[in-house]
N, C-alpha and C positions, 0 to 999 in steps of 0.2 A: 092238749098235752097227750103224747103218744111215749108210752116206755116200751123198750125192746129187750128182751132176753134171748142170747144166743145160745146154742147147746150142740152138741155132737162132735166138738172137737177132740183130739187126743194123739196119740203116737202112732203112726201107721208104716208098713213096710214100703219102699217104692214099688210101683204097680199096684198098690192096694186101693181101697174106695174108702169114702167117708162121707156122710150125708150130714149136713150143718141144717139147722133148724133156726128160726129166728121168730118167736113169738112175740106179738103185738098186743097191748093193753088198750084199752078204750074203744071208742066206737068210729064208725067210718073207716075200717082198714081197706076197704076195697077203692077208697078215692085215692090212695097212698100209691106212687110210683115206690118200688123196692129196688136197693141196690145192695149188692155186695162189694165190699173192699177189702183189701188186706195190706198188712205192713209188716215187712220183715225187717230185723235188726239193721239199723243203720241206712235204712231207705225210706224214701216217702210212701205214704198211702196210697195205694192205686186202686182204681175199679176194677172189679173182676167180672161182674155181671149185673146186668139191670132187667127189670122186668116192669112194664107199663102198667096202668090201670085196666088195660084193655088185653093185656097178655101178650104182647109184643116184647121179644127179647133181644139183648145185645150182649156181646162178650168180647172181653180183651183177646187179642190174637195168640196170647200165650197160653189161653186155656180152652178155645175154642174146639170143639169136637171131644173135649175130655170133660167137661163141666156143664151142668145142666142146671138153670134156675127155673123155680116154679112157685106157684103161690096156691094156696087154699084159702079162699076169702071167707068161708064157712068156719075155718078155726082160726082166723087172725094170723096166719103163719105164712111164711117164704122159706123154701128150701133152697138148698145149693147141695146137688148132687156132684160129688168129685170123683172120678174115676181116673185109673191109669196115673195115680199122683207120683211127683217128682221130688226129690230132696229141694229143688227151687221153689217148689209150692208152700215150703216152710213157712209160717207167718202167722199173726194174729189176724183173724177174720172178723170183720166187722160189718154188720147190717145197718142201712139208713133207710129210714121212711121220708119220703118228700112229697109233703101236700101239694096242692096245686098252687098255693101260694105260700111263702115264707122259706126258711132255710133248710127245714128238715130236722131229724131226729136220730141219735147214734145210740147203739147198742153199746154194750161195756166190752164185747170181743169174746173170742173163744180161741185158745191156742191150737194149731195145728202142725205136728212136727212129721215130716217123712223121713224116715232114718231107718237103716238095717241095724 
């Protein structure tokens, strides 16, 4: 069982930056692939970025070049650095831990609002 706690959300002006963190409890964090998703009001949850156990990354086209996902296995934490934020980035952001087998675990989400 893994518990995930996101933090770092908030209100930021367009063009600003935020760094989200997702801290995982339990052991064997390094064997999980980790992903960030977001869900805006009235829209489906969408994949934003992912990082494999080995550190390979992938991004949605809408955030590539602006967002960076990283992980620190010593701290059991995955990060999402978000730069050049746009109003359309406004959403609740969730992290997900994906084990080698099984469906995975979700955090409770953190709100990001981009507005002037």
